N, CA, C and O atoms as a CHARMM CRD file, in Angstrom:
* protein
*
  216
    1    1 MET  N    282.43900 -89.02400 -84.58600 PROA 1      0.00000
    2    1 MET  CA   282.48300 -89.41500 -85.96800 PROA 1      0.00000
    3    1 MET  C    282.04100 -88.26300 -86.86400 PROA 1      0.00000
    4    1 MET  O    282.85700 -87.68600 -87.58300 PROA 1      0.00000
    5    2 LEU  N    280.76900 -87.93100 -86.82300 PROA 2      0.00000
    6    2 LEU  CA   280.24200 -86.81200 -87.59800 PROA 2      0.00000
    7    2 LEU  C    279.59100 -85.82600 -86.64100 PROA 2      0.00000
    8    2 LEU  O    278.52900 -86.11400 -86.08800 PROA 2      0.00000
    9    3 PRO  N    280.20200 -84.68300 -86.43800 PROA 3      0.00000
   10    3 PRO  CA   279.61600 -83.72300 -85.50000 PROA 3      0.00000
   11    3 PRO  C    278.22000 -83.30400 -85.93600 PROA 3      0.00000
   12    3 PRO  O    278.00100 -82.94800 -87.09400 PROA 3      0.00000
   13    4 GLY  N    277.28700 -83.34900 -85.00800 PROA 4      0.00000
   14    4 GLY  CA   275.94100 -82.89300 -85.27800 PROA 4      0.00000
   15    4 GLY  C    275.13500 -83.82200 -86.16800 PROA 4      0.00000
   16    4 GLY  O    274.10900 -83.40200 -86.70400 PROA 4      0.00000
   17    5 ALA  N    275.56100 -85.07800 -86.34700 PROA 5      0.00000
   18    5 ALA  CA   274.84000 -85.99600 -87.23200 PROA 5      0.00000
   19    5 ALA  C    273.49400 -86.39600 -86.64200 PROA 5      0.00000
   20    5 ALA  O    272.55500 -86.66700 -87.39000 PROA 5      0.00000
   21    6 GLY  N    273.38300 -86.43900 -85.34200 PROA 6      0.00000
   22    6 GLY  CA   272.10500 -86.72900 -84.70700 PROA 6      0.00000
   23    6 GLY  C    271.96700 -88.15100 -84.20500 PROA 6      0.00000
   24    6 GLY  O    272.83400 -89.00300 -84.39900 PROA 6      0.00000
   25    7 GLY  N    270.83400 -88.36700 -83.55100 PROA 7      0.00000
   26    7 GLY  CA   270.56600 -89.64200 -82.90700 PROA 7      0.00000
   27    7 GLY  C    270.36700 -90.80500 -83.85500 PROA 7      0.00000
   28    7 GLY  O    270.76200 -91.93000 -83.54800 PROA 7      0.00000
   29    8 ASN  N    269.76400 -90.55000 -84.99600 PROA 8      0.00000
   30    8 ASN  CA   269.50500 -91.64900 -85.93500 PROA 8      0.00000
   31    8 ASN  C    270.79400 -92.30400 -86.40400 PROA 8      0.00000
   32    8 ASN  O    270.90700 -93.53000 -86.41000 PROA 8      0.00000
   33    9 VAL  N    271.75400 -91.49600 -86.79300 PROA 9      0.00000
   34    9 VAL  CA   273.03600 -92.03200 -87.26600 PROA 9      0.00000
   35    9 VAL  C    273.76300 -92.72800 -86.12200 PROA 9      0.00000
   36    9 VAL  O    274.33000 -93.80500 -86.30900 PROA 9      0.00000
   37   10 ALA  N    273.74900 -92.12100 -84.94600 PROA 10     0.00000
   38   10 ALA  CA   274.41900 -92.71700 -83.78700 PROA 10     0.00000
   39   10 ALA  C    273.81700 -94.06900 -83.43900 PROA 10     0.00000
   40   10 ALA  O    274.54500 -95.00900 -83.12000 PROA 10     0.00000
   41   11 ASN  N    272.49500 -94.17600 -83.49700 PROA 11     0.00000
   42   11 ASN  CA   271.84000 -95.44700 -83.18900 PROA 11     0.00000
   43   11 ASN  C    272.19700 -96.53300 -84.19600 PROA 11     0.00000
   44   11 ASN  O    272.46600 -97.67100 -83.81100 PROA 11     0.00000
   45   12 LEU  N    272.20200 -96.19600 -85.46100 PROA 12     0.00000
   46   12 LEU  CA   272.53100 -97.18100 -86.49400 PROA 12     0.00000
   47   12 LEU  C    273.97300 -97.66200 -86.37700 PROA 12     0.00000
   48   12 LEU  O    274.24500 -98.85700 -86.48800 PROA 12     0.00000
   49   13 VAL  N    274.88500 -96.73700 -86.15500 PROA 13     0.00000
   50   13 VAL  CA   276.30100 -97.10500 -86.02700 PROA 13     0.00000
   51   13 VAL  C    276.51800 -97.95300 -84.77900 PROA 13     0.00000
   52   13 VAL  O    277.23700 -98.95100 -84.82700 PROA 13     0.00000
   53   14 ALA  N    275.90500 -97.56500 -83.66300 PROA 14     0.00000
   54   14 ALA  CA   276.08100 -98.31400 -82.41900 PROA 14     0.00000
   55   14 ALA  C    275.52500 -99.72800 -82.53300 PROA 14     0.00000
   56   14 ALA  O    276.16200-100.68000 -82.08000 PROA 14     0.00000
   57   15 TYR  N    274.34800 -99.87600 -83.13000 PROA 15     0.00000
   58   15 TYR  CA   273.75200-101.20200 -83.29700 PROA 15     0.00000
   59   15 TYR  C    274.62500-102.07300 -84.19600 PROA 15     0.00000
   60   15 TYR  O    274.87500-103.24100 -83.89400 PROA 15     0.00000
   61   16 ASN  N    275.08200-101.49500 -85.29400 PROA 16     0.00000
   62   16 ASN  CA   275.91700-102.24900 -86.22800 PROA 16     0.00000
   63   16 ASN  C    277.21500-102.70100 -85.57000 PROA 16     0.00000
   64   16 ASN  O    277.63700-103.84300 -85.75200 PROA 16     0.00000
   65   17 GLU  N    277.84200-101.82900 -84.82000 PROA 17     0.00000
   66   17 GLU  CA   279.10000-102.18800 -84.15700 PROA 17     0.00000
   67   17 GLU  C    278.87700-103.22500 -83.06000 PROA 17     0.00000
   68   17 GLU  O    279.69600-104.12800 -82.88700 PROA 17     0.00000
   69   18 ALA  N    277.78600-103.10600 -82.32500 PROA 18     0.00000
   70   18 ALA  CA   277.49200-104.09300 -81.28300 PROA 18     0.00000
   71   18 ALA  C    277.26900-105.46500 -81.90800 PROA 18     0.00000
   72   18 ALA  O    277.74500-106.47400 -81.38800 PROA 18     0.00000
   73   19 LYS  N    276.55100-105.50000 -83.01300 PROA 19     0.00000
   74   19 LYS  CA   276.29400-106.77300 -83.70000 PROA 19     0.00000
   75   19 LYS  C    277.57700-107.34200 -84.29800 PROA 19     0.00000
   76   19 LYS  O    277.82800-108.54400 -84.22500 PROA 19     0.00000
   77   20 ARG  N    278.37900-106.46900 -84.88400 PROA 20     0.00000
   78   20 ARG  CA   279.63200-106.91200 -85.51700 PROA 20     0.00000
   79   20 ARG  C    280.60900-107.48000 -84.49500 PROA 20     0.00000
   80   20 ARG  O    281.33100-108.43000 -84.79700 PROA 20     0.00000
   81   21 ASN  N    280.64400-106.91600 -83.29600 PROA 21     0.00000
   82   21 ASN  CA   281.58500-107.34600 -82.26400 PROA 21     0.00000
   83   21 ASN  C    281.02800-108.41100 -81.32300 PROA 21     0.00000
   84   21 ASN  O    281.72800-108.86600 -80.41700 PROA 21     0.00000
   85   22 SER  N    279.78600-108.80700 -81.53000 PROA 22     0.00000
   86   22 SER  CA   279.14700-109.78200 -80.65900 PROA 22     0.00000
   87   22 SER  C    279.63100-111.19500 -80.95900 PROA 22     0.00000
   88   22 SER  O    279.98100-111.52700 -82.09200 PROA 22     0.00000
   89   23 LYS  N    279.64100-112.01700 -79.91600 PROA 23     0.00000
   90   23 LYS  CA   279.97700-113.43600 -80.09000 PROA 23     0.00000
   91   23 LYS  C    278.77700-114.20700 -80.63000 PROA 23     0.00000
   92   23 LYS  O    278.93000-115.30400 -81.16800 PROA 23     0.00000
   93   24 THR  N    277.57500-113.63000 -80.48500 PROA 24     0.00000
   94   24 THR  CA   276.35300-114.27800 -80.95900 PROA 24     0.00000
   95   24 THR  C    275.51400-113.29400 -81.78200 PROA 24     0.00000
   96   24 THR  O    274.43300-112.90300 -81.34200 PROA 24     0.00000
   97   25 PRO  N    275.98700-112.88600 -82.96200 PROA 25     0.00000
   98   25 PRO  CA   275.24700-111.90400 -83.75700 PROA 25     0.00000
   99   25 PRO  C    273.91200-112.42900 -84.28900 PROA 25     0.00000
  100   25 PRO  O    273.04600-111.63800 -84.66300 PROA 25     0.00000
  101   26 GLU  N    273.73900-113.73100 -84.32800 PROA 26     0.00000
  102   26 GLU  CA   272.48500-114.28400 -84.82600 PROA 26     0.00000
  103   26 GLU  C    271.30600-114.01200 -83.88700 PROA 26     0.00000
  104   26 GLU  O    270.15100-114.13700 -84.29300 PROA 26     0.00000
  105   27 LYS  N    271.59100-113.64100 -82.63700 PROA 27     0.00000
  106   27 LYS  CA   270.52600-113.33600 -81.67300 PROA 27     0.00000
  107   27 LYS  C    270.00200-111.91200 -81.80600 PROA 27     0.00000
  108   27 LYS  O    268.96900-111.57700 -81.22700 PROA 27     0.00000
  109   28 PHE  N    270.69800-111.07700 -82.56000 PROA 28     0.00000
  110   28 PHE  CA   270.25700-109.69000 -82.72200 PROA 28     0.00000
  111   28 PHE  C    268.96800-109.66600 -83.53600 PROA 28     0.00000
  112   28 PHE  O    268.82000-110.41100 -84.50500 PROA 28     0.00000
  113   29 GLY  N    268.04400-108.80800 -83.13500 PROA 29     0.00000
  114   29 GLY  CA   266.73400-108.74400 -83.77600 PROA 29     0.00000
  115   29 GLY  C    265.73200-109.69100 -83.13700 PROA 29     0.00000
  116   29 GLY  O    264.58100-109.77400 -83.56700 PROA 29     0.00000
  117   30 LYS  N    266.17500-110.40500 -82.10700 PROA 30     0.00000
  118   30 LYS  CA   265.30900-111.36100 -81.41400 PROA 30     0.00000
  119   30 LYS  C    265.29000-111.10300 -79.91100 PROA 30     0.00000
  120   30 LYS  O    264.95100-111.99200 -79.13000 PROA 30     0.00000
  121   31 GLY  N    265.65400-109.88600 -79.50700 PROA 31     0.00000
  122   31 GLY  CA   265.61000-109.54300 -78.09500 PROA 31     0.00000
  123   31 GLY  C    266.94400-109.56300 -77.38000 PROA 31     0.00000
  124   31 GLY  O    266.98400-109.49500 -76.15100 PROA 31     0.00000
  125   32 GLU  N    268.02200-109.65400 -78.10900 PROA 32     0.00000
  126   32 GLU  CA   269.35900-109.61500 -77.49300 PROA 32     0.00000
  127   32 GLU  C    269.54000-108.27700 -76.78000 PROA 32     0.00000
  128   32 GLU  O    269.35000-107.21800 -77.37900 PROA 32     0.00000
  129   33 VAL  N    269.90700-108.32800 -75.50600 PROA 33     0.00000
  130   33 VAL  CA   269.99600-107.11100 -74.70100 PROA 33     0.00000
  131   33 VAL  C    271.05800-106.14100 -75.24200 PROA 33     0.00000
  132   33 VAL  O    270.88000-104.92700 -75.14200 PROA 33     0.00000
  133   34 ASP  N    272.14000-106.64500 -75.80300 PROA 34     0.00000
  134   34 ASP  CA   273.17700-105.77100 -76.35700 PROA 34     0.00000
  135   34 ASP  C    272.65800-104.96400 -77.54000 PROA 34     0.00000
  136   34 ASP  O    273.13500-103.85800 -77.79200 PROA 34     0.00000
  137   35 GLY  N    271.69700-105.50000 -78.25600 PROA 35     0.00000
  138   35 GLY  CA   271.09800-104.77900 -79.37900 PROA 35     0.00000
  139   35 GLY  C    270.20200-103.63500 -78.94200 PROA 35     0.00000
  140   35 GLY  O    269.85500-102.77400 -79.75000 PROA 35     0.00000
  141   36 VAL  N    269.82700-103.61800 -77.68000 PROA 36     0.00000
  142   36 VAL  CA   269.01700-102.53300 -77.12900 PROA 36     0.00000
  143   36 VAL  C    269.90500-101.53100 -76.39900 PROA 36     0.00000
  144   36 VAL  O    269.72200-100.32000 -76.52000 PROA 36     0.00000
  145   37 VAL  N    270.85600-102.04500 -75.65000 PROA 37     0.00000
  146   37 VAL  CA   271.71500-101.19100 -74.82200 PROA 37     0.00000
  147   37 VAL  C    272.60800-100.28200 -75.67000 PROA 37     0.00000
  148   37 VAL  O    272.74300 -99.09700 -75.36600 PROA 37     0.00000
  149   38 ALA  N    273.20700-100.81200 -76.71000 PROA 38     0.00000
  150   38 ALA  CA   274.13500-100.01700 -77.52500 PROA 38     0.00000
  151   38 ALA  C    273.45700 -98.79600 -78.16600 PROA 38     0.00000
  152   38 ALA  O    273.98700 -97.69200 -78.03800 PROA 38     0.00000
  153   39 PRO  N    272.31400 -98.94100 -78.84800 PROA 39     0.00000
  154   39 PRO  CA   271.67600 -97.76200 -79.42700 PROA 39     0.00000
  155   39 PRO  C    271.17400 -96.76500 -78.38200 PROA 39     0.00000
  156   39 PRO  O    271.22900 -95.55500 -78.60100 PROA 39     0.00000
  157   40 GLU  N    270.68600 -97.27000 -77.24700 PROA 40     0.00000
  158   40 GLU  CA   270.21500 -96.36400 -76.19800 PROA 40     0.00000
  159   40 GLU  C    271.37100 -95.57100 -75.60000 PROA 40     0.00000
  160   40 GLU  O    271.22500 -94.38600 -75.29900 PROA 40     0.00000
  161   41 THR  N    272.50700 -96.21400 -75.42800 PROA 41     0.00000
  162   41 THR  CA   273.68900 -95.51200 -74.92400 PROA 41     0.00000
  163   41 THR  C    274.13300 -94.45400 -75.91600 PROA 41     0.00000
  164   41 THR  O    274.46500 -93.33600 -75.52200 PROA 41     0.00000
  165   42 ALA  N    274.14400 -94.78900 -77.19200 PROA 42     0.00000
  166   42 ALA  CA   274.52000 -93.81800 -78.22000 PROA 42     0.00000
  167   42 ALA  C    273.53100 -92.66300 -78.26200 PROA 42     0.00000
  168   42 ALA  O    273.92900 -91.51300 -78.45000 PROA 42     0.00000
  169   43 ASN  N    272.25800 -92.95200 -78.09000 PROA 43     0.00000
  170   43 ASN  CA   271.23700 -91.91700 -78.08700 PROA 43     0.00000
  171   43 ASN  C    271.46100 -90.92900 -76.94700 PROA 43     0.00000
  172   43 ASN  O    271.27900 -89.72400 -77.12100 PROA 43     0.00000
  173   44 ASN  N    271.85600 -91.43500 -75.78400 PROA 44     0.00000
  174   44 ASN  CA   272.11800 -90.56100 -74.64200 PROA 44     0.00000
  175   44 ASN  C    273.40100 -89.75300 -74.81100 PROA 44     0.00000
  176   44 ASN  O    273.53800 -88.68400 -74.21500 PROA 44     0.00000
  177   45 ALA  N    274.33400 -90.24300 -75.60600 PROA 45     0.00000
  178   45 ALA  CA   275.61100 -89.56500 -75.80600 PROA 45     0.00000
  179   45 ALA  C    275.57100 -88.53200 -76.92500 PROA 45     0.00000
  180   45 ALA  O    276.54800 -87.81000 -77.12600 PROA 45     0.00000
  181   46 VAL  N    274.47900 -88.44500 -77.64800 PROA 46     0.00000
  182   46 VAL  CA   274.37800 -87.56200 -78.81500 PROA 46     0.00000
  183   46 VAL  C    274.31400 -86.08000 -78.43600 PROA 46     0.00000
  184   46 VAL  O    274.71800 -85.22600 -79.22600 PROA 46     0.00000
  185   47 GLY  N    273.82800 -85.77600 -77.27400 PROA 47     0.00000
  186   47 GLY  CA   273.61400 -84.37700 -76.87200 PROA 47     0.00000
  187   47 GLY  C    274.79700 -83.47000 -77.09100 PROA 47     0.00000
  188   47 GLY  O    274.64600 -82.39400 -77.67100 PROA 47     0.00000
  189   48 GLY  N    275.96500 -83.86800 -76.64700 PROA 48     0.00000
  190   48 GLY  CA   277.17000 -83.03200 -76.79900 PROA 48     0.00000
  191   48 GLY  C    277.56500 -82.82700 -78.23900 PROA 48     0.00000
  192   48 GLY  O    277.89200 -81.71100 -78.64300 PROA 48     0.00000
  193   49 GLY  N    277.54000 -83.88600 -79.01600 PROA 49     0.00000
  194   49 GLY  CA   277.91000 -83.78500 -80.42900 PROA 49     0.00000
  195   49 GLY  C    276.91100 -82.99500 -81.24000 PROA 49     0.00000
  196   49 GLY  O    277.27300 -82.37900 -82.24300 PROA 49     0.00000
  197   50 GLY  N    275.65100 -83.00500 -80.81900 PROA 50     0.00000
  198   50 GLY  CA   274.61500 -82.25700 -81.51500 PROA 50     0.00000
  199   50 GLY  C    274.75900 -80.75100 -81.36900 PROA 50     0.00000
  200   50 GLY  O    274.19800 -79.98900 -82.15700 PROA 50     0.00000
  201   51 LEU  N    275.50300 -80.32300 -80.36700 PROA 51     0.00000
  202   51 LEU  CA   275.70200 -78.88600 -80.14000 PROA 51     0.00000
  203   51 LEU  C    276.82200 -78.30800 -80.97200 PROA 51     0.00000
  204   51 LEU  O    276.94700 -77.08700 -81.07200 PROA 51     0.00000
  205   52 ILE  N    277.64300 -79.15600 -81.57500 PROA 52     0.00000
  206   52 ILE  CA   278.78400 -78.68400 -82.36700 PROA 52     0.00000
  207   52 ILE  C    278.28600 -78.14600 -83.70900 PROA 52     0.00000
  208   52 ILE  O    277.55500 -78.81900 -84.43500 PROA 52     0.00000
  209   53 ARG  N    278.68200 -76.96800 -84.00300 PROA 53     0.00000
  210   53 ARG  CA   278.32400 -76.34400 -85.29800 PROA 53     0.00000
  211   53 ARG  C    279.60000 -76.10300 -86.08200 PROA 53     0.00000
  212   53 ARG  O    280.58800 -75.60800 -85.54000 PROA 53     0.00000
  213   54 CYS  N    279.57600 -76.44700 -87.33400 PROA 54     0.00000
  214   54 CYS  CA   280.75300 -76.23900 -88.17700 PROA 54     0.00000
  215   54 CYS  C    280.66500 -74.90100 -88.89400 PROA 54     0.00000
  216   54 CYS  O    281.56700 -74.54700 -89.65300 PROA 54     0.00000
């Protein structure tokens, strides 16, 4: 999406998309496992994009 944007942006986008695509979005913020897994996965994937310099 945005090269070099960093982990914070990736976490916010991943959480928002997981909640938006969930069948039970009302459970987010109350321990829903998808709300934890999506940002952590995005955080681990940030390394490559963080190395891109424009």
